[in-house]
C-alpha positions in Angstrom: 10.0 -23.2 -24.0 10.0 -23.1 -20.2 11.2 -20.0 -18.4 13.9 -20.4 -15.8 11.9 -20.0 -12.5 13.6 -19.8 -9.1 12.3 -22.5 -6.9 12.7 -23.4 -3.3 13.8 -26.9 -2.3 10.3 -27.7 -1.2 8.9 -26.5 -4.6 11.5 -28.6 -6.4 10.6 -31.7 -4.4 6.9 -31.2 -5.0 7.4 -30.6 -8.7 9.5 -33.8 -9.0 6.8 -35.9 -7.2 4.1 -34.3 -9.3 5.9 -35.1 -12.6 6.6 -38.7 -11.6 2.9 -39.3 -10.6 1.8 -37.7 -13.8 4.0 -39.9 -15.9 2.7 -43.0 -14.2 -0.9 -41.9 -14.7 -0.5 -40.9 -18.3 1.9 -43.7 -19.4 2.8 -44.6 -22.1 2.3 -41.2 -23.8 2.7 -38.6 -21.1 1.9 -35.0 -22.0 3.2 -32.8 -19.2 2.7 -29.1 -18.7 5.6 -28.3 -16.4 4.5 -24.6 -16.2 1.3 -25.7 -14.6 2.9 -28.0 -12.1 5.5 -25.4 -11.2 2.7 -22.9 -10.4 0.9 -25.6 -8.5 4.0 -26.2 -6.3 4.4 -22.5 -5.8 0.8 -22.0 -4.7 1.0 -25.1 -2.4 4.1 -24.1 -0.6 3.4 -20.4 -0.4 7.1 -19.7 -1.4 8.1 -16.8 -3.6 11.1 -15.8 -5.7 10.6 -12.1 -5.0 13.8 -11.0 -3.5 12.2 -8.2 -1.4 9.8 -10.6 0.2 12.5 -13.2 0.9 14.3 -10.5 2.9 11.1 -9.9 4.8 9.9 -13.4 5.8 7.5 -11.9 8.5 5.8 -9.5 6.1 2.1 -9.4 6.8 2.4 -11.0 10.2 1.1 -9.3 13.4 3.2 -9.8 16.4 2.3 -8.6 20.0 5.3 -8.2 22.3 4.9 -7.1 25.9 7.8 -5.3 27.7 8.9 -4.2 24.3 10.9 -1.1 25.3 13.8 -2.7 27.2 15.9 -5.8 27.7 15.0 -8.9 25.8 11.7 -7.5 24.6 13.4 -4.5 23.0 16.0 -6.7 21.2 13.2 -9.0 20.0 11.1 -6.1 18.8 13.9 -4.7 16.7 14.9 -8.1 15.2 11.3 -9.1 14.2 10.6 -5.6 12.9 13.7 -5.8 10.7 12.4 -9.1 9.3 9.3 -7.4 8.1 6.8 -8.1 10.8 4.2 -5.6 12.1 5.0 -5.2 15.8 2.4 -4.2 18.4 4.8 -3.0 21.1 3.3 -3.0 24.6 5.0 -1.0 27.3 4.3 1.1 30.4 6.4 4.1 29.5 4.9 6.6 26.9 8.3 8.2 26.3 10.1 4.9 25.8 7.4 3.8 23.3 7.6 7.0 21.4 11.4 6.7 21.2 11.1 3.1 20.0 8.7 4.1 17.2 10.9 7.0 16.2 14.0 4.8 16.0 12.4 2.0 14.1 10.6 4.3 11.6 13.9 6.0 10.8 15.4 2.6 9.7 12.2 1.2 8.1 13.3 -0.8 5.1 9.8 -1.4 4.0 8.0 1.9 3.9 4.7 0.7 2.4 2.9 0.9 5.7 3.3 1.6 9.4 4.7 -1.5 11.1 5.3 -0.4 14.7 2.2 0.3 16.8 2.7 1.4 20.4 0.2 0.3 23.0 0.5 1.8 26.6 -0.2 -0.6 29.4 0.8 -0.9 33.1 1.0 -4.7 33.8 0.8 -3.9 37.6 -2.9 -3.0 36.9 -5.2 -5.6 35.4 -7.6 -2.8 34.3 -4.8 -1.2 32.3 -4.0 -4.6 30.7 -7.7 -5.1 29.8 -7.9 -1.7 28.1 -4.7 -2.5 26.2 -6.1 -5.8 24.9 -9.3 -4.0 23.8 -7.2 -1.4 21.9 -5.2 -4.1 20.2 -8.4 -6.0 19.1 -9.9 -2.7 17.8 -6.9 -2.2 15.5 -6.2 -5.8 14.4 -8.7 -8.5 13.5 -6.0 -11.2 13.6 -2.8 -11.8 15.6 -0.2 -14.3 14.5 2.2 -14.3 17.5 1.8 -13.2 21.1 5.1 -12.9 23.1 4.4 -12.6 26.8 7.7 -11.1 27.9 7.1 -8.3 30.4 8.1 -9.2 34.0 9.5 -7.9 37.2 11.1 -9.0 40.5 11.5 -7.4 43.9 14.7 -5.5 44.1 14.7 -5.8 47.9 13.6 -9.1 49.3 11.2 -9.0 52.2 9.5 -5.8 50.9 6.3 -6.8 49.1 3.8 -4.7 47.3 0.2 -5.3 46.0 -1.5 -4.5 42.7 -4.6 -2.2 42.6 -6.6 -5.4 42.6 -4.9 -6.6 45.8 -2.6 -9.3 44.4 1.1 -9.7 45.1 2.8 -7.3 42.6 5.2 -9.9 41.1 2.5 -12.5 40.8 0.2 -9.9 39.2 2.7 -8.7 36.7 4.4 -12.0 35.8 1.4 -14.2 35.7 -2.1 -12.7 36.1 -1.5 -9.9 33.6 -0.4 -12.1 30.8 -3.1 -14.6 31.6 -5.7 -11.9 31.1 -4.0 -10.5 28.0 -3.8 -13.9 26.4 -7.4 -14.7 27.2 -8.8 -11.5 25.7 -6.6 -11.8 22.6 -7.6 -15.5 21.9 -10.3 -14.6 19.4 -7.8 -12.6 17.4 -5.1 -15.4 17.7 -7.6 -17.9 16.4 -8.1 -15.8 13.2 -4.5 -16.2 12.2 -4.0 -17.5 8.7 -0.7 -19.3 9.5 -0.6 -22.8 8.2 0.0 -24.3 11.7 -2.0 -21.6 13.5 -0.9 -18.8 15.8 1.7 -19.1 18.5 1.8 -17.9 22.1 5.4 -17.6 23.5 6.0 -17.3 27.3 9.3 -15.9 28.4 10.3 -16.8 31.9 13.0 -15.4 34.2 16.2 -17.2 35.1 15.7 -16.2 38.7 14.4 -19.7 39.4 18.1 -20.8 39.2 18.7 -19.1 42.6 16.5 -21.6 44.5 16.4 -25.3 44.9 12.7 -25.8 45.3 12.6 -26.1 49.0 10.1 -23.8 50.8 12.8 -22.5 53.1 14.9 -21.4 50.2 12.1 -19.3 48.6 
């Protein structure tokens, strides 16, 4: 007698297809082992009926988020953490990172391991970004998602500053720093076990809406 096994829609579809194919192949006297085909469907889809894991769909995934201590990055960090992901939170303020870790650990629904890892980095300095990337690689062999979120703008137009490497500060923070971080983390991203591979997410500012593309308007 078969047990009542909770199945996802994909599992059910796969099971139905497998049964039909098996009947055709074994006609006119099919002898079906539905338990075997159910386990096959479960293994193929990677789905689970465990309630705890269903509530943590990102369990086991490593997610790097830059600019994780404020704004969109902070909201994204909290949301993905609550979905069970392990978050590598990159920020430039040691005190803000410490506060983030404290807040999330207090509300940790899945206490089996540490899931918020702070990494200090100043995206105005490419040397600091390089050190942060090396630190991440030393702690994690694989990365599943990289969210390049950190960014800045000049609060006062007409007053420009340079990075320690001599680049325009906004250009250095918003573009060069993330290019460097992504390049150094590529080996770890390629080791992701996700079915469709790892993902790199670029978050851009809406400030482009203030210009029409003409050089005089920039």
